[in-house]
C-alpha positions as CSV (number, residue, x, y, z in Angstrom):
1,X,51.1,176.8,63.8
2,X,50.7,173.2,64.9
3,X,48.1,170.9,63.5
4,X,44.7,172.1,64.9
5,X,43.3,168.7,65.8
6,X,45.1,165.4,66.3
7,X,42.5,162.9,67.6
8,X,41.0,160.5,65.1
9,X,37.4,161.1,66.1
10,X,37.6,164.5,64.3
11,X,38.9,163.0,61.0
12,X,35.4,162.8,59.6
13,X,34.5,166.4,60.1
14,X,37.1,168.3,58.0
15,X,39.3,168.1,55.0
16,X,42.6,169.7,54.1
17,X,42.2,172.4,51.4
18,X,44.5,172.8,48.5
19,X,46.5,175.4,50.4
20,X,46.9,173.2,53.5
21,X,44.2,175.0,55.5
22,X,41.7,172.6,57.2
23,X,38.1,173.1,56.1
24,X,35.4,172.1,58.6
25,X,32.0,170.7,58.0
26,X,29.0,171.6,60.2
27,X,26.5,169.3,61.9
28,X,23.2,169.5,60.1
29,X,21.1,167.2,62.3
30,X,22.0,163.5,61.6
31,X,25.0,164.2,59.3
32,X,28.1,166.4,58.8
33,X,27.9,168.6,55.7
34,X,29.9,171.2,53.9
35,X,28.2,174.5,53.2
36,X,27.9,175.9,49.8
37,X,30.9,178.1,50.6
38,X,33.4,178.7,53.3
39,X,34.3,181.7,55.5
40,X,37.8,182.2,56.9
41,X,38.6,181.7,60.6
42,X,41.5,183.7,61.8
43,X,43.7,183.5,64.9
44,X,43.7,186.7,67.1
45,X,47.3,185.8,68.0
46,X,48.7,186.9,64.6
47,X,45.8,187.4,62.3
48,X,46.6,184.2,60.2
49,X,43.9,182.1,58.6
50,X,43.9,178.9,60.6
51,X,40.8,177.2,59.2
52,X,37.7,177.6,57.1
53,X,34.2,176.9,58.4
54,X,31.2,176.0,56.3
55,X,28.8,178.8,55.6
56,X,25.4,177.3,55.3
57,X,22.9,178.5,52.6
58,X,19.4,179.7,53.4
59,X,18.1,176.4,52.0
60,X,20.4,174.4,54.3
61,X,19.3,176.4,57.3
62,X,15.6,175.8,56.4
63,X,16.2,172.1,56.1
64,X,17.9,172.0,59.5
65,X,15.1,173.8,61.2
66,X,12.5,171.6,59.5
67,X,14.3,168.4,60.4
68,X,14.8,169.4,64.0
69,X,11.2,170.5,64.4
70,X,9.5,167.7,62.6
71,X,11.6,164.8,64.0
72,X,14.3,165.9,66.5
73,X,12.0,167.4,69.1
74,X,10.0,164.2,69.3
75,X,13.1,162.0,69.4
76,X,14.7,163.8,72.3
77,X,11.4,164.0,74.2
78,X,11.2,160.2,74.0
79,X,14.8,159.7,75.0
80,X,14.7,158.8,78.7
81,X,16.3,161.0,81.2
82,X,18.7,158.3,82.4
83,X,19.8,157.9,78.8
84,X,20.4,161.6,78.5
85,X,22.7,161.5,81.6
86,X,24.5,158.5,80.2
87,X,25.1,160.4,76.9
88,X,26.4,163.5,78.7
89,X,28.8,161.3,80.7
90,X,30.0,159.7,77.5
91,X,30.5,163.2,76.0
92,X,32.6,164.1,79.0
93,X,34.7,160.9,78.5
94,X,35.3,161.7,74.8
95,X,36.3,165.2,75.7
96,X,38.9,163.8,78.1
97,X,40.3,161.6,75.3
98,X,40.5,164.6,73.0
99,X,41.4,167.1,75.7
100,X,44.5,168.5,74.0
101,X,42.6,169.3,70.8
102,X,40.0,171.3,72.7
103,X,42.8,173.2,74.5
104,X,44.7,173.8,71.3
105,X,41.7,175.3,69.4
106,X,40.9,177.6,72.3
107,X,44.4,178.9,72.3
108,X,44.8,179.3,68.5
109,X,41.2,180.3,67.6
110,X,40.2,182.4,70.7
111,X,43.7,183.6,71.7
112,X,43.4,182.2,75.2
113,X,46.4,181.8,77.4
114,X,47.0,178.1,78.0
115,X,45.8,178.2,81.7
116,X,42.5,179.7,80.5
117,X,42.1,177.2,77.7
118,X,42.8,174.3,80.1
119,X,40.4,175.7,82.7
120,X,37.6,176.2,80.1
121,X,37.9,172.6,78.9
122,X,38.0,171.2,82.4
123,X,34.9,173.3,83.4
124,X,33.0,172.0,80.4
125,X,33.8,168.4,81.3
126,X,32.8,169.0,84.9
127,X,29.5,170.6,83.8
128,X,28.8,167.5,81.7
129,X,29.6,165.2,84.7
130,X,27.3,167.2,87.0
131,X,24.1,166.7,84.8
132,X,22.8,164.4,87.6
133,X,22.3,167.6,89.7
134,X,19.9,169.0,87.1
135,X,17.2,166.4,87.6
136,X,15.9,168.0,90.9
137,X,14.6,170.9,88.8
138,X,12.4,168.6,86.7
139,X,10.3,167.1,89.4
140,X,7.2,169.4,89.3
141,X,4.6,169.7,92.0
142,X,1.5,168.0,93.4
143,X,-1.3,170.4,94.5
144,X,-4.3,168.9,96.5
145,X,-7.6,170.6,96.0
146,X,-8.5,170.4,99.7
147,X,-7.8,174.0,100.5
148,X,-10.5,175.7,98.4
149,X,-14.3,175.0,98.3
150,X,-14.1,175.4,94.5
151,X,-11.5,172.7,94.1
152,X,-12.7,170.0,96.6
153,X,-12.4,166.5,95.3
154,X,-9.8,167.4,92.7
155,X,-6.1,167.5,92.5
156,X,-3.5,169.1,90.3
157,X,-0.2,168.0,88.9
158,X,2.3,170.7,87.7
159,X,4.8,169.2,85.2
160,X,7.9,170.8,83.8
161,X,7.9,170.3,80.0
162,X,10.3,171.3,77.2
163,X,9.4,174.1,74.8
164,X,10.2,172.0,71.8
165,X,13.0,173.6,69.7
166,X,15.5,176.0,71.4
167,X,17.9,178.3,69.6
168,X,21.1,178.7,71.5
169,X,23.4,181.6,70.5
170,X,26.9,181.5,71.9
171,X,29.5,184.2,72.1
172,X,33.3,184.4,71.4
173,X,34.8,184.7,74.8
174,X,34.0,181.2,76.1
175,X,33.2,179.5,72.8
176,X,33.3,176.0,74.2
177,X,31.9,176.4,77.7
178,X,29.0,178.8,76.9
179,X,28.1,176.6,73.9
180,X,28.0,173.5,76.1
181,X,26.1,175.2,78.9
182,X,23.3,176.1,76.6
183,X,23.1,172.8,74.8
184,X,23.3,170.7,78.0
185,X,20.2,172.0,79.9
186,X,18.4,172.2,76.6
187,X,18.8,168.6,75.7
188,X,18.6,167.5,79.3
189,X,15.1,169.0,79.7
190,X,13.9,167.3,76.5
191,X,14.3,170.1,74.0
192,X,15.9,169.9,70.6
193,X,18.7,172.4,70.3
194,X,20.0,174.4,67.4
195,X,23.4,176.0,68.3
196,X,24.7,179.2,66.6
197,X,28.4,179.7,67.6
198,X,30.3,182.9,67.3
199,X,31.7,183.3,63.8
200,X,35.1,184.6,65.0
201,X,35.9,181.3,66.9
202,X,33.6,178.5,66.0
203,X,36.1,175.6,66.1
204,X,35.6,174.7,69.7
205,X,31.8,174.4,69.2
206,X,32.3,172.3,66.1
207,X,34.5,169.9,68.1
208,X,31.9,169.8,70.9
209,X,29.2,168.9,68.4
210,X,31.3,166.0,67.2
211,X,31.7,164.4,70.7
212,X,28.0,165.1,71.4
213,X,27.1,163.3,68.2
214,X,29.1,160.2,69.2
215,X,27.5,160.1,72.7
216,X,24.2,158.5,71.8
217,X,21.8,161.4,71.6
218,X,19.1,161.1,68.9
219,X,20.9,162.4,65.8
220,X,18.3,164.9,64.7
221,X,17.8,166.5,68.1
222,X,20.6,169.0,67.7
223,X,22.3,170.9,65.0
224,X,25.0,173.6,64.4
225,X,24.4,176.8,62.4
226,X,27.7,178.2,61.1
227,X,26.3,181.3,59.5
228,X,27.2,185.0,60.0
229,X,25.2,186.8,62.7
230,X,23.7,189.3,60.2
231,X,21.8,186.3,58.6
232,X,20.2,185.2,61.9
233,X,17.1,187.4,61.8
234,X,15.2,184.9,59.8
235,X,16.1,182.1,62.2
236,X,15.3,184.2,65.3
237,X,11.8,185.1,64.1
238,X,10.9,181.5,63.0
239,X,7.8,180.4,64.9
240,X,9.0,176.8,65.1
241,X,11.7,178.0,67.6
242,X,9.9,178.4,70.9
243,X,12.7,179.7,73.1
244,X,16.0,181.5,72.6
245,X,19.0,181.4,75.0
246,X,21.7,184.0,74.2
247,X,24.9,185.3,75.8
248,X,26.3,188.5,74.4
249,X,25.9,192.3,74.2
250,X,22.8,194.1,75.4
251,X,22.3,195.7,72.0
252,X,22.1,192.3,70.3
253,X,19.9,190.9,73.1
254,X,17.4,193.8,72.5
255,X,17.5,193.1,68.7
256,X,16.7,189.4,69.4
257,X,13.6,190.2,71.4
258,X,12.3,192.7,68.9
259,X,12.9,190.3,66.0
260,X,11.8,187.1,67.7
261,X,8.4,188.2,68.9
262,X,6.4,186.2,71.4
263,X,8.6,183.3,72.7
264,X,10.6,182.5,75.8
265,X,14.0,184.3,76.3
266,X,16.9,183.5,78.4
267,X,19.5,186.3,78.0
268,X,22.8,186.9,79.7
269,X,23.9,190.3,78.5
270,X,26.5,193.1,79.2
271,X,27.9,194.1,82.5
272,X,29.6,196.9,84.4
273,X,30.8,194.9,87.4
274,X,31.9,197.2,90.2
275,X,34.2,196.3,93.1
276,X,33.3,198.1,96.3
277,X,36.3,198.3,98.7
278,X,35.4,199.4,102.3
279,X,37.9,200.9,104.7
280,X,38.3,197.7,106.7
281,X,39.2,195.4,103.8
282,X,42.4,193.3,103.6
283,X,44.1,195.3,100.9
284,X,46.7,192.7,99.9
285,X,43.9,190.1,99.3
286,X,41.7,192.7,97.7
287,X,44.3,194.0,95.2
288,X,45.1,190.4,94.2
289,X,41.4,189.6,93.6
290,X,40.7,192.8,91.7
291,X,43.7,192.3,89.4
292,X,42.5,188.8,88.5
293,X,39.0,190.3,87.9
294,X,40.5,192.9,85.6
295,X,42.9,191.0,83.4
296,X,41.7,187.4,83.2
297,X,41.3,186.7,79.5
298,X,42.3,190.3,78.8
299,X,39.0,191.5,80.5
300,X,36.9,189.9,77.7
301,X,34.4,188.6,80.3
302,X,30.9,189.8,81.2
303,X,31.9,189.3,84.8
304,X,35.2,191.3,84.6
305,X,35.7,194.2,87.1
306,X,35.2,197.5,85.2
307,X,34.9,199.9,88.1
308,X,36.6,200.1,91.5
309,X,34.8,202.2,94.2
310,X,37.1,202.6,97.2
311,X,36.6,204.4,100.4
312,X,38.8,207.5,100.8
313,X,40.5,206.2,103.9
314,X,42.2,203.3,102.0
315,X,42.0,204.7,98.5
316,X,45.6,205.7,98.0
317,X,47.0,202.6,99.5
318,X,44.8,200.3,97.4
319,X,45.6,202.3,94.3
320,X,49.3,201.9,94.8
321,X,48.9,198.2,95.4
322,X,47.0,197.7,92.2
323,X,49.4,199.9,90.1
324,X,52.4,198.0,91.3
325,X,50.9,194.6,90.5
326,X,49.7,195.8,87.0
327,X,53.2,196.8,86.1
328,X,54.2,193.2,86.1
329,X,51.5,192.1,83.7
330,X,51.5,192.3,80.0
331,X,49.8,190.5,77.1
332,X,51.9,187.8,75.4
333,X,51.6,185.4,72.5
334,X,50.1,182.3,74.2
335,X,51.7,180.0,71.7
336,X,55.1,181.2,72.7
337,X,54.6,181.6,76.4
338,X,52.6,178.9,78.2
339,X,52.6,181.0,81.4
340,X,51.0,184.0,79.8
341,X,48.4,185.7,82.0
342,X,47.0,187.8,79.2
343,X,46.8,187.2,75.5
344,X,45.4,189.3,72.6
345,X,42.0,190.7,72.2
346,X,39.7,188.8,69.9
347,X,40.4,191.1,66.9
348,X,41.7,194.5,65.9
349,X,38.3,196.0,65.9
350,X,37.9,195.3,69.6
351,X,41.3,196.9,70.3
352,X,40.3,200.0,68.3
353,X,37.2,200.3,70.4
354,X,39.1,200.0,73.7
355,X,41.4,202.8,72.5
356,X,38.4,205.0,71.6
357,X,36.9,204.5,75.0
358,X,40.3,205.3,76.6
359,X,40.6,208.5,74.6
360,X,37.0,209.5,75.5
361,X,37.9,209.1,79.2
362,X,41.1,211.1,79.0
363,X,39.3,213.9,77.1
364,X,36.8,214.2,79.9
365,X,39.3,214.4,82.7
366,X,40.3,210.9,83.6
367,X,43.9,210.4,84.8
368,X,45.9,207.4,83.4
369,X,47.5,205.4,86.2
370,X,49.1,203.0,83.8
371,X,50.8,203.9,80.5
372,X,48.5,203.2,77.5
373,X,50.3,200.6,75.4
374,X,48.9,198.7,72.4
375,X,50.4,196.6,69.6
376,X,47.8,195.6,67.0
377,X,45.1,193.7,69.1
378,X,47.4,193.3,72.1
379,X,46.4,195.9,74.7
380,X,48.2,196.3,78.1
381,X,46.1,196.7,81.3
382,X,44.5,200.1,81.7
383,X,43.6,201.8,85.0
384,X,42.0,205.2,84.9
385,X,41.5,207.4,87.9
386,X,38.2,209.3,87.7
387,X,36.5,211.8,89.9
388,X,33.1,210.7,91.1
389,X,31.6,213.9,89.7
390,X,32.3,212.9,86.1
391,X,32.5,209.1,86.2
392,X,28.9,208.7,84.9
393,X,29.8,210.9,81.8
394,X,32.4,208.5,80.5
395,X,31.7,205.9,77.7
396,X,33.7,203.5,79.9
397,X,30.9,203.8,82.5
398,X,28.0,203.9,80.1
399,X,29.0,201.1,77.8
400,X,30.0,197.4,78.2
401,X,33.7,197.6,77.7
402,X,35.0,194.2,76.7
403,X,38.7,194.6,77.4
404,X,41.3,195.3,80.1
405,X,40.1,198.8,81.0
406,X,39.0,199.6,84.5
407,X,38.0,202.9,86.3
408,X,38.9,203.6,89.9
409,X,37.0,206.2,91.9
410,X,37.2,207.5,95.5
411,X,34.0,207.5,97.5
412,X,33.1,208.8,100.9
413,X,31.3,205.7,102.2
414,X,29.4,202.5,101.2
415,X,26.2,204.4,100.6
416,X,27.9,206.6,98.0
417,X,29.5,203.6,96.4
418,X,26.2,201.8,96.1
419,X,24.6,204.9,94.6
420,X,27.2,205.1,91.9
421,X,27.1,201.4,91.2
422,X,23.3,201.3,91.0
423,X,23.3,204.3,88.6
424,X,24.7,202.0,85.9
425,X,22.2,200.7,83.4
426,X,23.8,197.3,83.9
427,X,23.3,194.9,86.8
428,X,25.2,191.6,86.3
429,X,27.7,191.2,89.1
430,X,29.5,193.1,91.9
431,X,32.2,192.5,94.5
432,X,32.3,193.8,98.0
433,X,35.6,193.7,100.0
434,X,35.3,194.1,103.8
435,X,36.3,192.3,106.9
436,X,33.0,193.1,108.5
437,X,30.3,190.6,107.5
438,X,27.5,192.9,108.6
439,X,28.7,195.8,106.4
440,X,29.3,193.5,103.4
441,X,25.9,192.0,103.7
442,X,24.3,195.5,103.9
443,X,26.0,196.5,100.7
444,X,25.1,193.3,99.0
445,X,21.4,193.7,99.9
446,X,21.3,197.2,98.3
447,X,23.2,196.4,95.1
448,X,20.9,196.0,92.0
449,X,22.8,193.1,90.5
450,X,22.2,189.4,89.9
451,X,25.2,188.2,91.9
452,X,27.3,189.7,94.7
453,X,30.7,188.2,95.6
454,X,32.0,189.0,99.0
455,X,35.8,189.2,99.3
456,X,36.1,187.6,95.8
457,X,36.1,188.8,92.2
458,X,33.0,187.9,90.1
459,X,33.4,184.6,88.4
460,X,30.6,182.3,87.2
461,X,32.6,179.1,87.0
462,X,30.7,176.0,86.0
463,X,27.4,177.6,87.2
464,X,27.4,175.9,90.5
465,X,25.9,179.1,91.9
466,X,23.2,180.7,89.6
467,X,24.0,183.9,87.9
468,X,22.3,186.4,85.6
469,X,21.5,190.0,85.2
470,X,19.1,192.7,86.3
471,X,18.2,195.8,84.3
472,X,20.1,195.8,80.9
473,X,22.2,192.8,81.9
474,X,19.6,190.2,81.0
475,X,16.6,188.0,81.6
476,X,16.7,184.8,83.7
477,X,19.4,182.8,85.4
478,X,22.1,180.5,84.3
479,X,23.5,177.6,86.4
480,X,23.2,174.0,87.2
481,X,19.4,173.3,87.6
482,X,18.5,177.0,87.0
483,X,19.2,176.9,83.3
484,X,16.8,173.9,83.1
485,X,14.1,175.9,84.7
486,X,14.6,178.7,82.1
487,X,14.4,176.3,79.2
488,X,11.2,174.5,80.3
489,X,7.7,175.7,80.9
490,X,5.0,174.3,83.2
491,X,1.8,172.4,82.3
492,X,-1.0,172.0,84.9
493,X,-3.1,168.9,84.8
494,X,-6.2,169.0,87.0
495,X,-8.1,165.7,87.9
496,X,-11.7,166.2,88.9
497,X,-13.1,163.2,90.9
498,X,-16.5,164.7,92.0
499,X,-19.5,163.0,90.5
500,X,-17.7,160.2,88.6
501,X,-18.0,157.5,91.2
502,X,-14.2,157.2,91.5
503,X,-14.0,157.1,95.2
504,X,-16.0,153.8,95.6
505,X,-13.2,152.0,93.8
506,X,-10.4,153.4,96.0
């Protein structure tokens, strides 16, 4: 493989080991440090060890939390908002200078096709540049006391204030963008932030911490925890951490709430995103959009399409269109093919799980419309035809399947489609395809999800439009401005003027 990073700004955060493998430090609030030991970071492309990340000890973790709590939260609170925006813009500038390094680690460490890696890096830069949009959510309210006899001659100010220290836990599928979109609103709103990246692909988050460090933010107002997830319980329950923002599985989200106790939570969890296709839909457009929603980043997206519910009048034609398009798509090594649409799954364990879910569906009566094909952790697109009477019995319906496996089911009408979609325990996103705006809006109103995309596949992008889940898909909303609201609380300050002789001086 090529050298992981080339830009000189990263020279200070790693060393080359005796066997030629780069060994990365982690950012421990104010300085870069090695852990007491390393853990291996492998590429999903071929399973090779591409780097080693520092594994922090319990003592190092405790010192980080103490430093961020005792000093960092006060430093960032005193760092003016205009300075925060300047620092984010400088971070964006540094990312542009080191653009190729970010793209390379996303390809090598996350197994992303080049187009996906470029898109994720660009999206992160754009999110940094749009921090000016965030300020409108920090303005607060003024409430006159004139409207109640009890509050006459008083007034209230409602301020948005930071929680103090936020724990941000990122996931593997967008290791750069999701890390950034948790750190950005956290720091912007005056919180200190401790970031825990995914252990499978932490390199993009490490590079991001480096450019953030060089941007001017108070050095102790953020830190990076490179430790295994199984060691996070002690961090999650720490009372000095007042809020947790997490993206990942529903099961881990539930564990975080149970472990963390009373604090604020911002959770974007699993999905079972349905695409409802009505009989007046443009099938050429619909099939293209659905394919993208199925296979982008090999379906390793919370907003991937997992279930297609098509009206019986157009079902066969749509099915044929999708099958023909899927036949042309296969996962490839993104280092060898820059035009690859799909790459590998993140690891062999995930590929094993997809195969288990596939076999469960076949065993319960699902019909394969594409040939099941797998080579190690490369899995070809899977489309399974399922009778609506048994669809709810399948693990593929009950669980958050993070891979290129999608069910297709024939329904009588939009009401039946909505009933099946809403019977899922998840409620993240959904798509509706129809040429009739009235019908599409009716379906959108009835769906129990956080976001509905009409004539488009679900995609969260930079968070320009807010997104988040209902039911088992999470708590709160992500997005420009909306994440700031989730990571701040309100303080009400009431001024009483009655009886203090104030008015005679006004």
